[in-house]
C-alpha positions as CSV (number, residue, x, y, z in Angstrom):
1,M,12.7,-32.5,-8.8
2,A,12.9,-31.0,-12.3
3,V,12.6,-27.2,-12.8
4,F,10.2,-26.6,-15.7
5,L,11.1,-23.5,-17.7
6,R,9.4,-22.1,-20.8
7,R,11.1,-22.8,-24.1
8,D,14.0,-20.3,-24.8
9,A,13.8,-19.1,-21.2
10,K,17.6,-19.1,-21.1
11,R,17.8,-17.0,-24.3
12,F,15.4,-14.1,-23.8
13,S,15.0,-11.9,-20.7
14,K,11.2,-11.6,-21.4
15,F,10.9,-15.3,-21.0
16,G,12.8,-15.4,-17.7
17,K,16.6,-15.1,-18.4
18,G,18.1,-13.8,-15.2
19,N,14.6,-13.3,-13.7
20,G,12.9,-16.4,-12.3
21,K,9.6,-14.6,-11.7
22,K,9.0,-14.3,-15.5
23,A,10.0,-17.9,-16.2
24,S,6.5,-19.3,-16.1
25,W,5.7,-22.6,-17.8
26,R,4.1,-22.6,-21.2
27,K,3.5,-25.9,-23.1
28,P,5.6,-26.1,-26.3
29,K,3.2,-26.3,-29.3
30,G,5.3,-25.7,-32.4
31,R,5.4,-28.2,-35.2
32,D,9.2,-28.8,-35.1
33,N,9.6,-28.0,-31.4
34,K,12.3,-30.3,-29.9
35,M,10.9,-29.8,-26.4
36,R,7.5,-31.0,-27.5
37,E,9.0,-34.1,-29.1
38,K,11.0,-34.7,-25.8
39,K,14.3,-34.9,-27.6
40,R,17.4,-35.6,-25.5
41,G,19.3,-32.5,-24.5
42,Y,16.3,-30.2,-24.3
43,A,14.5,-29.0,-21.2
44,P,12.0,-31.4,-19.5
45,V,8.3,-31.0,-20.3
46,V,5.6,-31.3,-17.6
47,S,4.3,-34.8,-17.6
48,V,3.2,-37.7,-15.4
49,G,6.0,-39.0,-13.1
50,Y,7.5,-35.7,-12.0
51,G,5.3,-35.2,-8.9
52,T,6.4,-35.8,-5.3
53,D,5.4,-38.8,-3.3
54,K,2.7,-37.5,-1.0
55,K,2.9,-40.5,1.3
56,K,6.6,-39.7,2.2
57,E,5.8,-36.0,2.9
58,K,4.9,-35.3,6.6
59,N,1.8,-33.4,7.6
60,I,2.4,-29.7,7.3
61,I,0.6,-27.5,9.8
62,R,0.3,-23.7,9.4
63,I,1.5,-21.6,12.3
64,S,0.1,-18.2,12.9
65,N,0.7,-17.9,16.6
66,I,2.4,-19.7,19.5
67,K,-0.7,-21.6,20.4
68,D,-0.6,-23.3,17.0
69,L,3.0,-24.3,17.7
70,V,2.1,-26.0,20.9
71,K,-0.4,-28.2,19.0
72,I,2.2,-29.7,16.7
73,N,3.5,-33.3,17.2
74,K,7.1,-34.4,16.5
75,E,5.9,-36.1,13.2
76,Q,4.4,-32.9,11.8
77,I,6.2,-30.0,10.1
78,G,5.4,-26.3,10.8
79,F,4.9,-23.7,8.1
80,V,5.2,-20.2,9.5
81,E,2.8,-17.8,7.8
82,K,3.4,-14.2,6.9
83,M,3.6,-12.0,10.0
84,G,5.6,-9.3,11.8
85,E,9.2,-9.7,12.7
86,K,8.7,-9.8,16.5
87,K,6.1,-12.5,16.4
88,K,8.1,-14.6,14.0
89,I,11.1,-14.4,16.2
90,E,9.1,-15.6,19.2
91,I,7.7,-18.5,17.2
92,V,11.1,-19.5,15.8
93,K,12.7,-19.5,19.3
94,K,9.9,-21.5,20.8
95,A,10.1,-24.0,17.9
96,K,13.8,-24.4,18.5
97,E,13.1,-25.0,22.2
98,M,10.5,-27.7,21.4
99,K,12.7,-29.1,18.6
100,I,10.0,-28.7,16.0
101,Q,10.9,-28.6,12.3
102,L,9.9,-25.6,10.3
103,K,9.5,-25.9,6.5
104,N,9.9,-22.3,5.3
105,I,12.5,-21.0,7.8
106,N,16.1,-22.1,8.5
107,V,16.0,-21.6,12.3
108,E,19.7,-21.1,12.9
109,S,20.4,-18.6,10.1
110,F,17.2,-16.7,10.8
111,L,18.1,-16.2,14.5
112,K,21.7,-15.3,13.6
113,N,20.6,-12.7,11.1
114,N,18.1,-11.3,13.6
115,E,20.8,-10.9,16.2
116,K,22.9,-9.0,13.7
117,K,19.9,-6.7,13.0
118,Q,19.4,-6.1,16.7
119,K,23.0,-5.2,17.2
120,I,22.9,-2.7,14.4
121,K,19.7,-1.2,15.7
122,Q,21.3,-0.8,19.2
123,A,24.4,0.7,17.7
124,K,22.3,3.2,15.8
125,K,20.3,4.1,18.9
126,K,23.5,4.7,20.9
127,A,24.9,6.9,18.2
128,I,21.7,8.9,18.0
129,Q,21.6,9.3,21.8
130,F,25.3,10.3,21.8
131,A,24.7,12.9,19.1
132,K,21.7,14.3,21.0
133,K,23.7,14.5,24.3
134,K,26.5,16.3,22.4
135,L,24.1,18.7,20.8
136,A,22.4,19.4,24.1
137,K,25.8,20.0,25.7
138,K,26.7,22.4,22.9
139,T,23.4,24.3,23.2
140,L,23.9,24.4,27.0
141,D,27.4,25.8,26.6
142,K,26.1,28.4,24.1
143,K,23.4,29.5,26.6
144,V,25.9,29.7,29.4
145,A,28.3,31.6,27.2
146,S,25.6,34.0,26.1
147,E,24.4,34.5,29.7
148,D,28.0,35.2,30.8
149,K,28.3,37.7,27.9
150,T,25.1,39.5,28.9
151,K,26.2,39.6,32.5
152,K,29.6,41.2,31.5
153,E,27.8,43.7,29.3
154,T,25.4,44.7,32.0
155,E,28.3,45.0,34.5
156,N,30.3,47.1,32.0
157,K,27.3,49.3,31.4
158,E,26.9,49.8,35.2
159,K,30.6,50.7,35.6
160,I,30.3,53.2,32.7
161,G,27.2,54.6,34.3
162,E,29.0,54.9,37.7
163,K,32.0,56.6,36.0
164,K,29.7,59.1,34.3
165,D,28.1,59.9,37.6
166,E,31.4,60.5,39.2
167,L,32.5,62.8,36.4
168,K,29.3,64.8,36.7
169,K,30.0,65.5,40.4
């Protein structure tokens, strides 16, 4: 399938150089435009014959939940719509189980990347929990130390008070 780019899309950034989103199709209209004349060596121009054969393409069914996935036959292809990560993971796992082909998701790489993300999240959680425990232990040690200090101070004050009483007698 040909990729149709605007004339000079490879020359100027405002026409899409290095940024495919800006590279929208515009019909070449200039008097001496080589693309319009369909000269050899220039980018292809949109015309009849570049379309895909619709008969060869399988039926595409939109999937928005697991119930939709169950309805799909082996001849049909699933197209997973935009949704949250959790729900998408469930649908992809179920599709892999049922051996259903998905058009817009590579099942293997999606699940592999998701496992990596989960491992990173768990590692972060463990690190945070460890830091919280360490902080709690430090604060507990400080409290115990301050309590010990106050006990010693009160004991010392009591001893001093007792010595003063003895001296007065």
